[in-house]
N, C-alpha and C positions, 0 to 999 in steps of 0.2 A: 911631865910626859909619861914615865913609867907607870905612875898611878892610873893615868888615862888608859894605858894599854891593858892593865890588869883589869879595870872596870869594864872595859869593851869586851875582854875575853870571857868575864863572868857572866855579862848580859848575853852574850852570843851563846854561851853553853846553856844557860838558863832557858832562853827561848827555844833553842833546838831541842832540848830535853823535853820541855813542856808540850811542843807541838808533836814530837815523836811518841811520846807515852800517850798523849791523848788518842792517837790513831792505832796504837798497839793494844790498849786496854778499854778504851771508852767508846769510840765512835765505830758505827758500822763500817765494815771494810769489804770491798768486793773482791773475792778470790775465785776469779774465773777459771773455767776448765783449761784455757789456754796456759795459765800459769800453775796449775796443779796437775791436772790429768796429763797433759801434753808432755811436759818435761819427764814424768813418770813413764810415758810410753816410749819416749826417745830413749831412756835409761834402759829400757827393756827390749830393744831391738827394732823398734820403729824407726824409719827414717822419714825426716821432714819432707813434706810434699809428696814423696813417693807413696807413703802409707797413711799420710795426714793431709786432708784437703784444707789449706790455710792461706788466705790471701795476705796475711801480715808477714813482715819481715822476720827472718829466721832467728836472729841472735839471741834474744832475751829467753825464749823457751830452752834453747840450746845451753845457755849459760846456767840456768837453773838446773837442767839435767846434769851438767858437769858438777854442780854444787851438791847434788843429792847424796853422794857417799859421805860428805862432811856431816850431814844431819841424819845419817842412819836411814837413808831412803825415805825419809818422812817428807813428802811433797808438800803438803799444808805448812809445816813448820819452815821449810826452806823458802817458800813464797813469802811467809810473814816476816822473817828475819830480813830477807832482801827488801821487803816493803819499808820496814822500819829503817834500815840503813840508808836507802834512797832519801827518804824524808829527812833524816838527821843530817846527811851530807849537803843536801840542797839548802836547807835552812842555815846551817853552820857556815857554809861558803859565802852565802848571801850576806849573813851577819857580819862576818869578818871583813868582807870587802867594803861593805858600806861603812863600818867603823873607821876603816883606814882612810876612806875617802871623804865622809861626811861628819865623823865624830860620834860621839856618845848620843847626841840627840837623834841623829839619824839611825843609830843601831836600835835605840828604844822604839822609835816610831815604825821601823821595819819589823822588829819583833812583834809588836801589838798587831801589826797588820796581818802577820803570818797566824798568829792566834786566832784572829777574827776570821779569816779567809781560807785557811788551809783545807777546810772541808770542800772548798770548790773543785780542787783537783787531786788531793792527796787521799781521797776516800777509796781509791781502786789501786791495787797492784796491776799496773798496766804498762804497756809499751811508752806511753807518754811520760810517765814518772821516771822511767829508766833514761828517757832522753834529757831530763831536766838538767842533772849535773853535767852532761856533755855539753849542751848548750851554754851553761854558765862557764865552763873551762874555756870553750872556744871565745866567748865573750871578753874573757880576761885576757886571753892571748891576743886578740885582734885590737882590743881598745887600749892596750898599753902604749903610752907615748914614748918616743925617744927612738934612736936608730939602732940600738944593740940587738944583735942576733936576728936579723930579719929573716935569714935563711932557715933558722931553727924554728921561728915563729911560724913560717909559712908550711914548713914540713909538719909541725905539730898541728896546725889548723887543717892540714889535709888528712892527717891520720884521725883526728877527731870527727871530721865530716864522714870519713869512711866508716868508722864505727857507728856513727849516727844513722847512716843509711841502712846498715845491717839491723839497726834497731827499729826503724820505721822508714818506709820509703820516701815519704814527704820531706825527710830531712835532706834530701838532695838540694832543696831550696837553700840550704846553708852555702852552696857554691856562690849564690848571688852576692855574698858579703865580699867575696875576694876582689872583684873589680872595683867596689867601693873602697876597700882597703888600699888597693894599689893607687887609686886617684888620690886619696887622702895622704898617702905617704910621698907620693910625687909632689903634690901641690905644697907639702910641707918641706920640700926639699931634703926628704930623708932617703930617697932613692933617686936614680936617675932613669931616663927612658930606656937605656940599655939593659936594666935590671929587670923590666917588666916581663920579658918573656922567661928568663931562667926562674925567677920567682913563681911564675904561673906553672912552669914545669915541675918545680919542687912540691908546690901544693898538689898538683894531680898525681904525682908520684906518691906523696903521703897518703891521698885518698884512695889510690889503688892497692896499697899494700894490705889493709885489713880485708877489703872486698875478695882480691885475689886469694888470700889466705883461706877465707871461708869456702869460695868456690872450689878451691883445691881439696879442702877437707870434705866438702860435700860430694864432689866427683869420686873421691876414694870410697866413700860409704855407698853411694847410690850406684855408681857405674854409668851415670848418664846425667846430663844437666837439663833434659827436657822437662821434668816436673818443676825444677827450681825455676827456670824461665817462665813456665806457664802461669805458676801461682804468684810468684814475686812480682812479675812484670806484666805479662800479657793479660791475665784475668782481670786486673784492676782497671783496664781500659775498655773491657767489653761492656756492650750496651746494656746487657742484663744487670751487671753490677752498678753501673752508673745511674740506671733508672730505679732500680728495686732496692739497692743498698744505700742510697743517699738519705739523709735526714737532716732538714734544716731546723734551727732552734724556733720555739714558738716565742710569740711576744712576751709571754709571762716569763720565760727563760732569760730573755734578753733583759727584762727589768730586773731580774734577780741578780745579774752581775753588774749592772750599772754602777751601784755604790762603790765597788771596788776600783773604780776609775776616779774616784773623787779627786785625787792630786795630779791627774794627768794634765788637766789644763794650766794650772800654774806651772807645772814642769815644763811644758812645751812653751808656754810664754817666756819662761827664763832663758831658753835657747834663743830666742827671738830678740827679746828686749834688754837683757842684762849684759853689761860689758864682761869680757871674758876675765879680766883681772879682778873682778868683784865676785867670781863664781867660787863656790866651794869645790865644784867639779867642772872641769872644763867643758867648753860648748861642744867639742868634738866627741868627747867621752858621753856626754848626755844624749848627743845625736846616735851613738852607738847603741845606747839603751833603747831608743826609739826604734831603731833598725831591727834589733833582736826581738823586740816585743812583736813588731809586726810579722816578722818570719816565724816567730813561735805560733802566732795566731792562726797559720796556715795548717796547724796540726787539727784544727776544728773541722777541717773539710776531709771527707765528704759526709760523715755520719756524725752529727752534733751529739755531743755528751759532755757534761761538766767536767768528767775525768780528763778530757783533752785539754783543759785549761792548765794541766800540771806543768807543762813547759814554760807557758806564758807567765805564771803565777809568781815566779821568782823576780821576773823583770818588772811586774807591776809593783812588787813589794819594794825593790830597789828604788824605783822611781818615786813612790810614796814616801820612803824614808828620806831621799835626798830633797824633795820638794818641801817636806816638813823641817828639814834642818835649814834650808833656805830662809824659811820665815824668821828665824833667829839670826841668821847671819847677815841679814840685810844691814847696810851701812846707815840706816837712818838712826840719829842719835837722839831724836826728840822723845819725850816721856810718852806721849800718846802713841807714837809709832812703836815704841818698845812694848807697851802694854798690850797693843793690838795684835802684834806678831806672836808675842808670847800666848796670848788669849786663843788665837786660831790654832797654834800648835797644840796647846793643851786640850782644846776642844776636839781636834782630830784624833789625838791619842786616847782621850777618854771614850770617844765614840767607838773606836775599834776595841778599847779595853771592855767596855759595857757589852759589846756584841760578843766578846769571848766569854765573859761571865755567864751571859745568858745561853751560850753554847755548852760550856763545860758544866755548870753548876747542875742542871737537871740530871746528867748523867752520874755525878757525884753524889747527889743527894738522894735521888729516887731509885738507885740501884737498878737502872734500865740494863737489861743484858745486852751485851754487844752481839751484833747479828753479823755472821759470816755470809754475806750475799752470795748466792748461787753455790753455797756448800753447806751451811748449817740446817737448812730445812730438809736436806737430803739424808741426814744422819737417821732420822725416824723411819724413812722409807727403806733404807739400807738394812736397819735391824729387822723390819718386818720380813724382807726378802730372805735375810740370813735364816730366819727361823722357818723358812719353808724348805730349807735344804736343797737348794736349786743344784741340777746335775752339773758335773765339771766339764762337760763337752761343749764349751762355747756359750757366749751370751751376747746378745745385742739389744740395743735400747732404741725405741721408736716412738714418737718422734724424738730426734737427738737435737738438743739445742743447749745454750749456755746455762739453762737452769737445770738441766738433767745430767750433763755428760759426766760431772765429778762422781756420779753414782758408780761408774766403772771403778774409779780409784777406791771409793768407799768399800766396795765389794771386792777389791783386788782381783778384778776381772779385766782382761783386755778385749776390746771390740775387734770384730774382723780387721784385717790389715788394709783396710781403706776406710779411716774413720773420717766421716763427714758429718757436719750439723745440717738439719733439714731446713735450712733457711731458703726462701724463694730464690735469692740470688746466687745461692750455691748450687741449686738444682738445674743442670743442664744435660745435654745427651751424653756428654763426655764423662761427667761425674757419676751420673746415674748407672752408666754401663760399668764403671770401674767398682762402684759399690756391689752391685748385682754379681759381677765376677768374683770378688772376694767372699760373698756370701755363698756361692755356689762351691767355691774351692774349700772354705772351711766348714760350712754347714753347722753353724752354731745350733745347739739343741733347744735353747731357751731364748725367747724374745719378750721383753718387758715393754709392753704398749700402755703409755700413759694418755689417757683420754683428756681431750680439752687444752691440747697444747699445739694449736696450730692446724693448718690444713695442708699438710705435705702432699695429700692425694691430689690436690688440684694442680701442683707443679710437678709431681713426680708419680703419675698414675701407674707407671711400670712397677714401682716400688709397692704401691698398694696392692696391685694385682699378685706379685710375687708373694707377699705376706699372707694374702687370703688363700693362695693355692698351696702353701707348704706349711703353714701353722695353724694349730687349733687352740682354743682357750683350755687351760688346765685349771686355772685358779684366779680368783679376783681379790684384791684388797683395796682398802679406802686410804687416800692420802690427800691432803689438802682439799678436801671436798669432791674429790673425783675418783673415779675408778681407775685402777692400774690393773691391766690383765696380765697374767703370767701365762704365755703361750708356748707351746712345745711343738717342735718339728714333728711332722708325719714320718712314720718309718718308712 
């Protein structure tokens, strides 16, 4: 038993280390301006939503801002370290849990799955990755069997849900797990009908605590809740965002992820067909894995990207590991059944291992440079702009988008105090007016206009008119095959 625990710990640390180091040193990583520039702006006096137009939940950029002093105000390093920590924690928690429930064979299968598929969701430092450990912890809390500490478990579940909502609004769907949990506990005779209302109250109280704490912190900084409510709640229900901001997956993207669900069918079949006493993991806990997988899948809405799989990926990995372990733990004692189950297990593990080899090996042998998406290609542009000795009296980028915004950080220049990206779904009468107001109040002397980056003029003609009437071209440089205009404000 002790030897098995040691082996499980070694394999868990091995897989967590390999996956994490791969994303730290080998694979391309997205370090979006929401994760670099925005925390830096918050650290330097900007207030979320009041000075930053952002439809996302507030907690992750704020946490990164609070961590900046630890890393000497290096926003890129802070984002990279947190990215690595999140990946390591998710893989390690998953591996340790699956070893405890499914044994060493499940640990190895889950680990090889992570090696093969971590690129599906972990390539971006993003809100979904920050949610992944929160969902895992909540799963561990709710799927625990037994009557002990139900009050503490519901309070902790509420606390984790509140934190999750502050990381991404869609995480409110986690509240759907509580009626299911209460029904499960009641039917298992672990709680009585009289306990349902008090337990629901405890959960809601736990959920309210982190949300109320952040709202209080925000009000103290901003002096009003108007912008917080507008961006974090109201804006996400507007017609413009729902029509222009949505993005469905293509048929090719669906085909890309289907092999990751290889072991879903046998896993679901085990819930339906196998007797509970013959299971490595109980039917109820298997059902909880499916429930959390479905709820985690809601993160893919409304704008599809593979980085949104980060929450669901750990549950797919756990399901794959348990399903693989089931192949060996079948009670068939015949030689052919033994050979068949081991053969399938080894084939699946070998498939994922081979996929991982073809993923890691080119990066190791061909010395391909790691690309920092939406950051690395801006280094050259920032160097060119620094050589032009730009005036100190303010700077603004146009069009501003996720591929340009980190230029502010690289130049160590702050935008006007209404920073907004020029995406169609963010351009409306209210936001354009706020941007124009900030421009008039601060009157930045330099405007960097990157040609070939969208048609913001179509959605915000007022901005185009403003620029044409107040700025003139002073210099031009080449970047990424397009002209970048350095414009100065008319005296």
